[in-house]
C-alpha positions as CSV (number, residue, x, y, z in Angstrom):
1,M,21.3,48.7,6.4
2,I,24.7,47.7,7.7
3,R,26.4,50.1,5.3
4,L,24.2,53.0,6.4
5,V,25.1,52.3,10.0
6,V,28.8,52.1,9.3
7,F,28.6,55.4,7.3
8,A,26.8,57.2,10.2
9,V,29.4,55.9,12.7
10,L,32.3,57.2,10.5
11,V,30.7,60.6,10.2
12,L,30.2,60.8,13.9
13,L,33.8,59.8,14.6
14,L,35.0,62.4,12.1
15,A,32.9,65.2,13.7
16,Y,34.0,64.1,17.1
17,G,37.6,64.3,16.0
18,F,37.2,67.9,14.6
19,S,35.5,69.0,17.8
20,W,38.2,67.5,19.9
21,F,40.9,69.4,17.9
22,A,38.9,72.6,18.1
23,D,38.7,72.4,21.9
24,R,42.4,72.0,22.1
25,P,43.9,74.9,20.1
26,G,47.6,74.9,19.2
27,D,50.1,75.7,16.5
28,L,51.9,73.5,14.1
29,S,55.4,74.6,12.9
30,L,57.3,73.0,10.0
31,I,60.9,73.9,9.1
32,W,61.7,73.0,5.5
33,E,64.9,74.3,3.6
34,G,65.4,77.0,6.2
35,Q,61.9,78.3,6.0
36,I,59.5,78.1,8.9
37,Y,55.9,77.3,8.1
38,Q,53.5,77.8,11.0
39,T,49.7,77.2,11.1
40,K,46.9,76.2,13.4
41,L,46.6,72.6,14.3
42,I,43.0,72.3,13.1
43,V,43.9,73.8,9.8
44,A,46.7,71.3,9.3
45,V,44.4,68.4,10.1
46,S,41.8,69.6,7.7
47,A,44.4,70.0,5.0
48,I,45.7,66.5,5.5
49,I,42.1,65.0,5.3
50,A,41.4,67.0,2.2
51,L,44.6,65.8,0.6
52,I,43.7,62.2,1.3
53,A,40.2,62.6,-0.1
54,A,41.7,64.2,-3.3
55,V,44.1,61.3,-3.8
56,M,41.3,58.8,-3.5
57,I,39.1,60.6,-6.0
58,V,42.0,60.9,-8.5
59,W,42.8,57.2,-8.0
60,W,39.1,56.2,-8.6
61,F,38.9,58.3,-11.8
62,V,42.2,56.8,-13.2
63,R,41.0,53.3,-12.4
64,L,37.7,54.0,-14.0
65,I,39.3,55.0,-17.2
66,W,41.7,52.1,-17.1
67,T,39.0,49.5,-16.6
68,S,36.4,51.0,-18.8
69,P,36.8,48.6,-21.8
70,H,36.4,45.6,-19.5
71,S,33.4,47.2,-17.8
72,V,31.7,47.9,-21.1
73,T,32.3,44.2,-22.2
74,R,31.0,42.9,-18.9
75,Y,27.9,45.1,-19.2
76,F,27.0,43.7,-22.7
77,R,27.8,40.2,-21.5
78,A,25.5,40.5,-18.5
79,R,22.8,41.9,-20.7
80,K,23.2,39.0,-23.1
81,R,23.1,36.5,-20.3
82,D,20.0,38.1,-18.8
83,R,18.3,37.8,-22.2
84,G,19.4,34.1,-22.4
85,Y,18.0,33.3,-18.9
86,Q,14.8,35.1,-19.8
87,A,14.5,32.9,-22.9
88,L,15.3,29.8,-20.8
89,S,12.7,30.7,-18.3
90,T,10.1,31.3,-21.0
91,G,11.0,28.0,-22.6
92,L,10.7,26.0,-19.4
93,I,7.3,27.5,-18.8
94,A,6.2,26.6,-22.3
95,A,7.5,23.1,-21.9
96,G,5.5,22.7,-18.7
97,A,2.4,24.0,-20.5
98,G,3.0,21.5,-23.4
99,N,3.8,24.2,-26.0
100,A,6.5,22.3,-28.0
101,T,7.0,25.0,-30.7
102,L,7.7,27.8,-28.2
103,A,9.8,25.5,-26.1
104,R,12.0,24.5,-29.0
105,K,12.3,28.2,-30.1
106,M,13.3,29.4,-26.7
107,A,15.8,26.5,-26.4
108,A,17.5,27.6,-29.6
109,R,17.6,31.2,-28.5
110,S,19.0,30.3,-25.0
111,R,21.7,28.2,-26.7
112,G,22.6,31.2,-28.8
113,L,22.8,33.6,-25.8
114,I,24.2,31.2,-23.1
115,R,26.8,28.4,-23.4
116,A,25.3,25.0,-22.7
117,D,28.3,24.0,-20.6
118,Q,27.6,27.1,-18.4
119,E,23.9,26.4,-18.0
120,P,22.8,22.7,-18.0
121,L,19.2,23.7,-17.9
122,I,19.4,24.2,-21.7
123,N,19.8,20.4,-22.1
124,L,16.8,19.9,-19.9
125,L,14.7,22.3,-21.9
126,E,15.7,20.6,-25.2
127,A,15.0,17.1,-23.7
128,Q,11.5,18.3,-22.5
129,A,10.8,19.8,-26.0
130,A,11.8,16.5,-27.6
131,L,9.6,14.5,-25.3
132,I,6.6,16.7,-26.1
133,E,7.2,16.3,-29.8
134,G,7.6,12.5,-29.4
135,R,11.3,12.4,-30.3
136,H,12.2,10.0,-27.5
137,D,15.6,9.0,-29.0
138,E,16.7,12.6,-28.9
139,A,15.4,13.0,-25.4
140,R,17.3,9.9,-24.2
141,A,20.5,11.2,-25.8
142,K,20.1,14.5,-23.8
143,F,19.4,12.6,-20.6
144,E,22.5,10.4,-21.2
145,A,24.6,13.5,-21.7
146,M,23.3,14.9,-18.4
147,A,23.9,11.6,-16.7
148,N,27.6,11.8,-17.6
149,D,27.9,15.3,-16.1
150,P,28.5,15.3,-12.4
151,E,26.4,18.4,-12.0
152,T,23.3,17.0,-13.7
153,R,23.8,13.3,-13.1
154,E,20.7,12.9,-10.9
155,L,18.5,14.7,-13.3
156,G,19.8,12.6,-16.2
157,L,19.3,9.3,-14.4
158,R,15.7,10.3,-13.5
159,G,15.0,11.0,-17.1
160,L,16.5,7.7,-18.2
161,Y,14.5,5.9,-15.5
162,L,11.2,7.4,-16.6
163,E,11.9,6.5,-20.3
164,A,12.8,3.0,-19.3
165,R,9.6,2.6,-17.4
166,R,7.6,4.0,-20.4
167,L,9.2,1.4,-22.7
168,G,8.6,-1.4,-20.2
169,A,12.3,-2.1,-19.7
170,N,12.1,-2.9,-16.1
171,E,15.7,-4.2,-15.8
172,A,17.1,-1.0,-17.2
173,A,14.8,1.1,-15.0
174,R,16.0,-0.9,-12.0
175,Q,19.7,-0.2,-12.9
176,Y,19.1,3.5,-13.3
177,A,17.2,3.7,-10.0
178,E,19.9,1.8,-8.1
179,K,22.6,3.9,-9.6
180,A,20.8,7.1,-8.5
181,A,20.1,5.6,-5.0
182,D,23.8,4.6,-4.6
183,N,25.0,8.1,-5.5
184,A,22.2,10.0,-3.7
185,P,20.2,7.9,-1.2
186,Y,18.3,11.0,-0.2
187,L,16.4,11.0,-3.6
188,P,12.8,9.9,-2.8
189,W,12.0,8.5,-6.3
190,A,15.3,6.6,-6.5
191,A,15.0,5.2,-3.0
192,Q,11.4,4.2,-3.4
193,A,11.9,2.6,-6.8
194,T,15.0,0.7,-5.6
195,L,13.1,-0.5,-2.5
196,E,10.2,-1.8,-4.6
197,Y,12.6,-3.6,-7.1
198,R,14.5,-5.3,-4.3
199,S,11.2,-6.3,-2.6
200,Q,9.9,-7.7,-5.9
201,A,13.1,-9.8,-6.2
202,G,12.7,-11.0,-2.6
203,N,16.0,-9.4,-1.4
204,W,14.5,-8.5,1.9
205,D,17.8,-7.9,3.7
206,D,18.9,-5.3,1.1
207,A,15.5,-3.7,1.1
208,I,15.5,-3.4,4.9
209,R,19.0,-1.9,4.8
210,L,18.0,0.6,2.2
211,L,14.9,1.6,4.1
212,E,17.1,2.2,7.2
213,Q,19.3,4.5,5.2
214,Q,16.2,6.4,3.9
215,K,14.9,6.7,7.5
216,A,18.3,8.0,8.7
217,A,18.3,10.6,5.8
218,R,14.7,11.5,6.6
219,V,13.6,10.7,3.1
220,V,10.6,8.8,4.5
221,E,8.5,9.9,7.5
222,K,9.0,8.0,10.7
223,T,5.5,6.5,10.7
224,E,5.6,5.4,7.1
225,A,9.1,4.0,7.5
226,N,8.0,1.9,10.5
227,R,5.1,0.6,8.6
228,L,7.2,-0.4,5.6
229,H,9.8,-1.9,7.9
230,A,7.2,-4.0,9.5
231,V,5.9,-5.2,6.1
232,L,9.4,-6.2,5.0
233,L,10.1,-8.0,8.3
234,T,6.8,-9.9,7.9
235,A,7.8,-10.9,4.4
236,R,11.2,-12.2,5.5
237,A,9.5,-14.0,8.4
238,G,7.2,-15.7,6.0
239,E,10.1,-17.1,4.0
240,R,11.9,-18.2,7.2
241,L,8.9,-20.0,8.8
242,E,9.6,-23.4,7.4
243,S,13.4,-23.4,7.6
244,N,14.1,-21.1,10.5
245,P,11.1,-20.8,12.9
246,A,13.1,-18.9,15.5
247,G,14.2,-16.3,13.0
248,A,10.7,-16.0,11.7
249,R,9.4,-15.5,15.2
250,D,11.9,-12.7,16.0
251,D,11.1,-10.9,12.7
252,A,7.3,-11.2,13.2
253,L,7.5,-10.0,16.8
254,Q,9.6,-7.0,15.8
255,A,7.1,-6.3,13.0
256,L,4.3,-6.3,15.6
257,K,6.2,-3.8,17.7
258,L,6.4,-1.5,14.7
259,A,2.8,-2.1,13.4
260,A,0.6,-3.6,16.1
261,G,-2.3,-4.2,13.8
262,L,-0.5,-6.1,11.1
263,V,-2.5,-9.4,10.8
264,P,0.1,-11.4,8.8
265,A,2.8,-10.7,11.3
266,A,0.6,-11.9,14.2
267,L,-0.2,-15.1,12.2
268,I,3.4,-15.9,11.4
269,A,4.5,-15.2,15.0
270,A,1.8,-17.5,16.3
271,K,2.7,-20.3,13.9
272,A,6.4,-20.0,14.7
273,L,5.6,-20.2,18.4
274,F,3.3,-23.2,17.9
275,R,6.3,-25.1,16.4
276,E,8.3,-24.2,19.5
277,N,5.5,-25.3,21.8
278,G,4.9,-21.8,22.9
279,L,1.1,-22.2,22.9
280,R,0.3,-19.7,25.6
281,K,2.3,-16.9,24.1
282,A,1.0,-17.6,20.7
283,A,-2.6,-17.5,22.0
284,S,-1.9,-14.2,23.7
285,I,-0.6,-12.7,20.4
286,L,-3.6,-14.0,18.5
287,E,-6.0,-12.6,21.1
288,Q,-4.4,-9.2,21.0
289,A,-4.6,-9.2,17.2
290,W,-8.2,-10.3,17.4
291,K,-9.1,-7.4,19.7
292,S,-7.4,-5.0,17.3
293,A,-8.9,-6.3,14.1
294,P,-10.9,-9.6,14.0
295,H,-9.8,-11.6,11.0
296,P,-11.0,-15.1,9.9
297,E,-7.5,-16.4,9.5
298,I,-6.7,-15.4,13.1
299,G,-9.9,-17.1,14.3
300,Q,-9.1,-20.3,12.4
301,T,-5.5,-20.4,13.7
302,Y,-6.6,-19.7,17.3
303,V,-9.4,-22.4,17.3
304,R,-7.1,-25.0,15.8
305,A,-4.1,-24.2,17.9
306,R,-3.8,-27.7,19.3
307,S,-4.2,-30.5,16.8
308,G,-5.4,-33.0,19.5
309,D,-8.3,-30.9,20.6
310,S,-11.8,-32.3,20.2
311,T,-14.6,-30.3,18.5
312,L,-16.0,-29.3,21.8
313,D,-12.6,-27.9,22.9
314,R,-12.5,-25.9,19.6
315,L,-16.0,-24.6,20.3
316,K,-14.9,-23.3,23.7
317,R,-11.9,-21.6,22.1
318,A,-14.2,-20.0,19.5
319,E,-16.5,-18.8,22.3
320,R,-13.4,-17.3,24.0
321,L,-12.8,-15.2,20.8
322,E,-16.5,-14.1,20.8
323,A,-16.1,-12.9,24.4
324,L,-13.2,-10.8,23.4
325,R,-15.1,-9.1,20.5
326,P,-18.9,-9.6,21.1
327,N,-21.4,-8.6,18.5
328,N,-18.9,-8.9,15.7
329,V,-19.5,-10.7,12.5
330,E,-16.2,-12.6,12.4
331,S,-16.7,-13.7,16.1
332,L,-20.2,-15.1,15.3
333,L,-19.0,-16.9,12.2
334,V,-16.1,-18.5,14.0
335,V,-18.4,-19.8,16.7
336,A,-21.0,-21.0,14.2
337,Q,-18.4,-23.0,12.3
338,A,-17.0,-24.5,15.4
339,A,-20.5,-25.4,16.6
340,L,-21.2,-27.0,13.2
341,D,-18.1,-29.1,13.6
342,A,-19.3,-30.1,17.0
343,Q,-22.7,-31.1,15.6
344,E,-24.4,-28.4,17.8
345,F,-26.7,-27.3,15.0
346,A,-29.0,-25.1,17.1
347,K,-26.1,-22.9,18.3
348,A,-24.5,-22.9,14.9
349,R,-27.7,-21.8,13.2
350,A,-28.3,-19.1,15.8
351,K,-24.8,-17.6,15.5
352,A,-24.9,-17.7,11.7
353,E,-28.2,-16.0,11.6
354,A,-27.0,-13.4,14.0
355,A,-24.0,-12.7,11.8
356,A,-26.2,-12.4,8.8
357,R,-28.4,-9.9,10.7
358,I,-25.3,-7.7,11.4
359,E,-23.8,-8.0,7.9
360,P,-25.7,-10.1,5.4
361,R,-22.8,-11.3,3.3
362,E,-21.8,-14.4,1.4
363,A,-20.0,-16.3,4.1
364,A,-23.0,-16.2,6.5
365,F,-25.4,-17.7,4.0
366,L,-22.9,-20.3,2.8
367,L,-22.5,-21.4,6.4
368,L,-26.3,-21.6,6.8
369,A,-26.4,-23.9,3.7
370,D,-23.7,-26.1,5.3
371,I,-25.7,-26.3,8.5
372,E,-28.9,-27.2,6.6
373,E,-27.0,-29.9,4.7
374,A,-25.5,-31.4,7.8
375,E,-28.7,-31.2,10.0
376,T,-31.6,-31.9,7.7
377,G,-30.2,-32.7,4.3
378,D,-33.2,-30.9,2.7
379,Q,-32.0,-29.9,-0.7
380,G,-34.7,-27.3,-1.2
381,R,-33.7,-25.5,2.0
382,V,-30.0,-25.8,1.0
383,R,-30.6,-24.3,-2.4
384,H,-32.6,-21.5,-0.8
385,W,-29.5,-20.5,1.3
386,L,-27.2,-20.9,-1.7
387,A,-29.5,-18.6,-3.6
388,Q,-29.2,-16.0,-0.8
389,A,-25.4,-16.3,-0.9
390,L,-25.4,-15.6,-4.6
391,K,-27.3,-12.3,-4.0
392,A,-25.3,-11.3,-0.9
393,P,-22.3,-8.9,-0.9
394,R,-18.8,-10.5,-1.4
395,D,-16.7,-11.4,1.6
396,P,-13.6,-9.4,2.3
397,A,-10.4,-10.5,0.7
398,W,-6.8,-9.3,0.2
399,V,-7.1,-6.7,-2.5
400,A,-4.4,-4.5,-4.1
401,D,-4.7,-2.4,-7.3
402,G,-7.7,-4.4,-8.4
403,F,-6.0,-7.8,-7.9
404,V,-7.6,-10.2,-5.4
405,S,-5.4,-12.7,-3.6
406,D,-6.3,-15.6,-1.4
407,K,-3.4,-14.7,0.9
408,W,-1.5,-11.6,2.0
409,L,1.4,-10.5,-0.2
410,P,4.0,-7.8,0.8
411,V,4.2,-6.3,-2.8
412,S,1.5,-5.7,-5.3
413,P,1.9,-7.9,-8.4
414,V,0.4,-5.2,-10.5
415,T,2.4,-2.1,-9.6
416,G,5.1,-3.4,-7.4
417,R,3.9,-1.1,-4.5
418,I,4.9,-2.2,-1.0
419,D,2.1,-2.7,1.6
420,A,-0.6,-2.4,-1.1
421,F,-2.9,-5.2,0.0
422,E,-5.9,-4.3,2.1
423,W,-8.5,-6.5,3.7
424,K,-11.7,-5.4,2.1
425,A,-14.5,-6.4,-0.2
426,P,-13.2,-6.9,-3.8
427,F,-16.0,-4.6,-5.1
428,G,-19.1,-3.0,-3.8
429,Q,-22.6,-4.5,-3.8
430,I,-24.4,-4.1,-7.2
431,E,-26.7,-1.1,-7.0
432,G,-30.4,-1.8,-7.6
433,R,-31.9,-5.2,-8.5
434,L,-30.0,-8.1,-10.1
435,E,-30.5,-9.3,-13.6
436,D,-32.9,-12.0,-12.5
437,G,-35.1,-9.4,-10.8
438,S,-34.2,-10.5,-7.2
439,A,-33.2,-8.1,-4.5
440,P,-30.0,-8.3,-2.4
441,A,-30.2,-10.9,0.3
442,A,-31.7,-10.0,3.7
443,I,-31.8,-12.5,6.6
444,E,-35.4,-11.7,7.7
445,T,-36.7,-12.1,4.2
446,A,-34.7,-15.3,3.7
447,L,-36.1,-16.8,6.9
448,K,-39.7,-15.9,5.9
449,T,-39.3,-17.5,2.5
450,L,-37.4,-20.6,3.8
451,P,-39.2,-23.7,2.5
452,P,-40.6,-26.0,5.2
453,L,-39.3,-29.5,5.8
454,H,-41.3,-32.2,4.0
455,D,-42.0,-35.9,4.9
456,V,-40.5,-37.9,2.1
457,R,-43.4,-40.4,2.2
458,S,-46.5,-38.1,2.6
459,E,-45.0,-35.0,1.0
460,S,-46.6,-33.0,3.8
461,P,-44.8,-30.5,6.1
462,V,-43.6,-32.1,9.4
463,N,-41.6,-31.2,12.4
464,D,-37.8,-30.8,11.9
465,H,-37.1,-33.3,14.6
466,R,-39.5,-35.8,13.0
467,I,-37.8,-35.8,9.6
468,I,-34.5,-36.2,11.3
469,E,-35.8,-39.2,13.2
470,L,-37.2,-40.7,10.0
471,E,-33.9,-40.4,8.2
472,R,-32.0,-41.9,11.1
473,A,-34.4,-44.9,11.4
474,A,-34.1,-45.5,7.7
475,T,-30.3,-45.4,7.9
476,I,-30.3,-48.0,10.7
477,A,-32.7,-50.2,8.8
478,E,-30.5,-50.1,5.8
479,A,-27.5,-51.1,7.9
480,V,-29.1,-54.1,9.6
481,R,-31.2,-55.4,6.6
482,P,-29.8,-58.7,5.1
483,A,-28.4,-58.7,1.7
484,P,-31.1,-59.0,-0.9
485,A,-31.6,-62.2,-2.9
486,P,-30.6,-62.3,-6.5
487,A,-33.2,-60.8,-8.7
488,K,-35.3,-63.3,-10.7
489,P,-35.8,-62.7,-14.4
490,K,-39.0,-60.8,-15.0
491,P,-41.5,-62.7,-17.2
492,A,-42.2,-61.1,-20.5
493,G,-45.8,-60.6,-19.6
494,D,-45.2,-58.5,-16.5
495,K,-46.5,-55.0,-16.7
496,A,-44.4,-52.0,-16.3
497,P,-44.7,-50.0,-13.1
498,A,-47.6,-47.7,-12.9
499,P,-46.9,-44.1,-13.7
500,N,-48.1,-42.9,-10.3
501,E,-46.0,-45.5,-8.4
502,A,-44.2,-43.9,-5.4
503,K,-40.6,-42.9,-6.2
504,P,-37.8,-42.1,-3.7
505,F,-37.7,-38.3,-2.8
506,F,-34.0,-38.2,-1.8
507,G,-32.8,-40.6,-4.6
508,G,-32.5,-43.5,-2.2
509,L,-32.6,-47.2,-2.9
510,P,-35.8,-48.5,-4.7
511,D,-36.8,-50.8,-1.9
512,D,-36.5,-48.1,0.8
513,P,-37.5,-44.7,-0.4
514,G,-36.6,-43.1,3.0
515,V,-32.9,-43.8,2.6
516,R,-31.0,-41.3,0.5
517,D,-27.8,-41.8,-1.3
518,S,-25.4,-39.1,0.0
519,R,-22.9,-39.9,-2.7
520,A,-25.2,-38.4,-5.4
521,E,-25.3,-35.0,-3.6
522,P,-22.8,-32.5,-4.7
523,D,-20.7,-30.4,-2.3
524,P,-22.5,-27.2,-1.2
525,K,-19.7,-24.9,-2.5
526,T,-19.8,-26.8,-5.9
527,R,-23.6,-26.4,-5.8
528,L,-23.1,-22.6,-5.3
529,R,-20.9,-22.4,-8.4
530,L,-23.5,-24.3,-10.5
531,F,-26.6,-22.7,-9.2
C-alpha cells in the first residue's frame, strides 16, 4: 500500500513537472566544437529523462546477468529449505499425535534438507520421537545437547526436568528447575517448581523472594500471588511462634492483610498476641475470623484465651461467638462443649441437639454421648449416641490430594503443591444403607429411639432427675460408710448364692448395688472405636 502511494506521488510530480515546462516555453542552445545545437526546452528535458531511464534499464540487465548464478543457487536453496520446514512441520504434528514412525521419518528428512545447527527444532523432533518410542536415554542426550545451546537452553532444561520427575529423581529435577528459574524467572513451570521445592525444604525466605520476582515479572496473577504470599508468610510465622513471637505476629498479620479468610494465619496471630498480653487485639482478630469462616480451632482458642478463666467465663465467651454467627453448627458445638465443661447439662444438650438438626454429623453425636456420660452415666443411652455417630457423616478436616491431616500444612505432602489443604469432609457420606442395614443418623429418629433411663434396683423407667438423685445418694453413702470388717471364712456347708439373687446394674460394689465403679467404664471415644 505504501509503495503504491509513493508510485502515484512520483507520477503526479513528473506530470506536474512536464506541464510546468510546457507552460513556460523556451529554447536551449548548446555550442560544442564550434557547432550550435538548439532545441526546445521541453524536448531537452524529455531527452534527459529518457537517457536516465535507459541507463537504469541497461544497468539492471547487466546486474541480472552478473548475479544469475547466485540467484539460481539461492532459488534451489530456498526450495530445499522450504521442503525441509514442511517435513519438520509434518514431523512435529506426527509427534504430537503419537505417530512415532512418521515422526522419525520426517526428522530424518528434515536433517537431510536443513542443517541441525541452523534449525534446533530438529533436535526437539528427534527427542519427541525417542520419547514416544520409549528410548529415554536418547531423548535425554538430545535434551542435554539443547541445554548446552544458549538458543535452546530453556527447552532442554524443561525436557531434563520432566525426565527427572518421571524417574523420581527429585533432587535432579530441583536442580534443573532452579537453573531454569535463575536464567529465566519468567518461565511459569520453572518458577512454580522451584517455589514448591523451596517450600518443601522450609526455605520460606527464598520462596517468598522468588514469589516476589514472579509477581514483578507478571508470571503469576496478582490475586494468586497474594494468596501464595499469605500462605508462605503463615508457614514462616508458624516456625517463628516459639522462638520469635513478635516476628510471627508481624508475618501472620501481613498474611491476614493479603488473605483475610486464612484461618491458620488468624490462629498464629492470636497466639502470638496472647504471649505478648495483647488479649483484646487477639480476641478481635479471632472474632473477625469467626465471622468470616467459623472454625473449631478458632472457637477453642477464643474460649480458652485466658488460662485463669472459670468454666462459666468460658461459657460466656462461647455464647459471644454464637452471637456473632447464630444458627451455625460450629457456634452451637462450641457453646455445647463449654456448657458441658460448666456442668450445665440442659443447655449443652439443647445446643448439641440443635447442631445435629442443622447438620447431623459425627461431632454432634459424640458430644451428646459425652453429655449423657457426664449427666446420667446410662451406658445404654451412651452407646445409642455412639451408634449414631458411627452412622453420621465425617467431620471436616484438613484435606489435600486425598491426605487427611490433623493440622494445617502449607504444602501438600503428596504432590508438593502450595496451599493445597482445604477444610472439608475427607469423603462424602456413603450412599444408601450401611452394611449393617442401618440408615444414616438423623437427630429426630435418634431422639425417638433413645432408650429411657432405668432404676438400677427396680429395672423400671424413672424420671431422669430421680436416677441422678439415687446415684448421688449412693455415692455419699459409700463415702461415709465405715470400713468393712474382715471377711470370715465361709463354712463348707454354706450354699452358693441363688441364681436369681440381685446383682449390681452398673458394676458397683457387692454390698451396694447402686454405687457404680467409674474406673471400669471406658472413655467415650475409646468406646466409639470399639463399638
